[in-house]
N, C-alpha and C positions, 0 to 999 in steps of 0.2 A: 414533695414531703409537705407542702406549702396546702394542696388538694386535699391529703390525708386530715392534716392537723385543722383546715374548716370544716372536713366530714364532723372532725371526734366534736367538736364545738356544738355542731348544729344538734350531735344527739344528743351528749353529754349535758349541754348546758341547757338546755330546751328547761319550759317546766313541766310539761309531762311526764309524772313518773313512770308510766309504762314505757311511755315514746326512752325512756332515760335508760328501761334496761329490753328495751328492743322488744315491746310488749309481751314478753314471757311474763307467766304467771310469778304471782311474788313467793320470794323463794321463802322456805320453812326449815329448810337443812344445813346444817357445815356446807357441803358437796356446792351448794347452789350458785352461791357468788360468786365460784370458779367457772358454773356454767354459761352465765351471763356476761361476764366476760368474756369468754371466747366468743359467746354468738353476738356480742355489741362487737368487738373487733372485727369476726369477721364483714360484719358487714358494710362497720364502716371502710374494711380496709375494699369492699367490693363497689361501693358507691365510690370512691376516688377514682377507682379502675373508671368507672363507669363515666363519673367525669370526664376524665384524660379524653378516653376513646369517643362521647359524643362530642367535645370540643374538639378532635381531631376532623372526624368527621364533618361538622357544620364550617372549621376551617375550609377542608379541599372544597369543598360546596362549594365556598366563597372564592376565594384566590384562585381556582381551576376551572372556574363556569365558563361557558364557551362568551366570548364575545361576539359580536355584528361583522369586525372582521375579519374572523376567522373561516380559513377554509381548507377542506380536507383534514385529516387525520392527523394529532399529536403526534411527536419524535414518539417511536415504540422504542420499547428497553425490556429487554432480554431476565436480566435480573440488577437486584441492586445487593450484592454481599454482605453492607454494612445493615444493611432495617432488616433484611433475610434474619441476620445473626440476631439482631434486637427483638424481633418477635416470637422469633425461640428458644432464646437462651430467658427473658424477663417472663412468660408466663411457669416455666420451670422452676424457675428463683421463686413466683410467688407459691407456687402449688410446694413448694418444697419450705414454706416460710409456715403453712397451714398444717400441712402436716407433721412438723415440728410441733407447734403449740398444741394441736389436737393428738397426739400421742400423747405429750408431756400432761394434760388433763386426764387423758384417758389412764395413764397406769395410778396415776391419786384418786381418781374416786373408784377403781374397780380393785385398788390395794385389801385386801381381807385380811394381811396379814399382823394387825393390832387383835388383840384379844378381845370380843365383845364386850357387856355386858350380861348382854342376854340374846339368844338364840330363838328362830319362829323358822318355820317349816312351812312355807306358804306349796299349797298345790295347785294349780289350774287344772280346771277341768271345764268340759263342754256343757253346761255356760255358766260359772259359776267359782268360786273359789272355797278353798279350808282352809282354814288355820292352826297347824299343830304348835303349840308353845310349850317347848322343849325343855325349858328349865322348869316350867311349872307343873308339868306332865300333866296338862288337860287340852283339850282342842273346842274351834270352833269352825260348825257346817251352815254352806251358805246352800240357796236354791238358785234358779235361774230366775232372772229379775221382770215382772210382769208392767212396761210397759204401760199403763193406761191415761196417760196421759191427765192421769189427777192429783195433787196433791197428796202426801203422804207415803208415796212411793218409795223413798229414801230408807224410812223406818223398816222396811221390809227386806232392806239389804243386809251382806253380812258385814261384820264391823270389825276389822284391826287393830286392836288397839297396842298404842307405844305410848312410852317414857319419856317427859321431855330431859331434852339432854344426856341422855343416856345414848351408849352405841349398841343397835341392835343386827344381829347374822342372820340375814334374810336368807335359807334357803330352799331357793326356787326349781321344783320339779313339778314333771306335767302327767295328767293322768290320760290322757289319750293323744291329741295334736299339739301343732304348736301353739303358745300361747304370748301376752307379753307381760310382764306385770308393771304396771306403771302408777307413778301416783305424781302428777304436776306441780304437786307443789314442792315435791321435793327433786324435779328438775330432772331425774334420772329415772332411768328404767331399763331392763335386763328381759331378754328370750328366756322361756321356758320349753323346754326342748325332752320330748322325751327320750330314755333312755339316756338322759345325762344332769348331769346336778351341777346348778350356775348357782356361784352365792355375790349376797353385794351388802353392804355394810351401810349406814344411814344411821346419821344425829341426828334429829330432829331438835328443830332450836325453838320453836312457837307453840306450844298451845291453840287446841282448836280440831274443828272438825276438817277433813280435807277428802277429795274425792278421790275413787281409782276407779281404774276400770284394765280390760286387756287392752294392748297396743298390735297386736298381731292378729289379722284377717283369719277364725280361727272355727270360722261356719256358718249356720244362716244366722242365728240369734248372738255373732258375735258381739253388737251394740247392745245387749243385755248384760252382759258378762262385767257387771260394776260392783264396784264394795265402798264403804265408808271406812275410812280412817283416822282414828280419835288420838290426838295425842294428849297427855295428860301426866298429871304429879303421881310419885310412884306412889301414893296411897291411893289413889282411884283406881291407878291400874294393879294393884294390889286387893283390892276387893274388887276387882271384877273377876278375876284370875279366883277368886272364893269363892266367886257367884258361879264361874263354867262349874265349880268343882261338886257344889251343893246340889247342878242339876244332874249332877252323874255324868256328865261328859269328862270323864280323866281317860290319862292315855294317850296313844297315840293311834291318829285315823291312818290307815292304809293307804299310801301314798303311790302304787305300784301303777304301770298301766296296767290297765283294764279294757282292755278293746281286742283282747287276745281273741276271743269269742268268733272275731271276724275275721279271723286267717284260724282256719283249724291247725293243732300243734304247735303253733306259738304263744309258750308262755311268757309271761310280764317278766320283763329282761331287767324292771328294776327295782330297787325296793330300800330306799332311804332309811337309813337309823340314825338317832341321834348319835350315835356312836363311829359317824362316818361308816360302815359296812354296806355295801350293795351284794 
């Protein structure tokens, strides 16, 4: 307990804000604080166990080092029941505690039972993103980023607009292979699996522009599968929806599987619609 307390003070009481949150990016969603607490708590527990193991190892090396007058081998023991029970029961208890807190937080972070303020269907494709703004009946479509190493590339990326303080439900689908929707500042991500609909709810808490990317190796140009996220006020969000409508980008882009031509006779197996029909 003393070791865990010292570890907690070392991490939480330090002057570095980055270190105090375990070098995670600064959270910009309601669930970020929960993720940070779980992350930092896990590191504190790991550090405490490490200090204990290192301490016992060094103590054994010093206390039981070979002395000049030692002759022959030390007494040989077949087993030690208390110690064997200790190093079996304690690790199982540790894993049980980690599992409990992880399952508890995961249940909250992946809960989609709350009615969202609006819904966006995010479609992953090699190697970019499509965004269907379901409630506004408009869409935006991206193309693969060209990473030239020069300034201005981020302006060519597809941009996802969200409203600060409003709960958005992301309906995640994939057009070809497995992708993963990830905005590091939200500290949550979820896989996009062909033939399956996954859902994730987020409440952004800070206005600003953030980076998004695919977190699942999805082919040769996985590294270029990038997008921007703009968290704005309701008025700016409504203006963007009106701009998309003025461009003629109305309706919903098809999000069904589109690699059927690679397997003759295999038609698309998934088509998500706002009504939830497949």
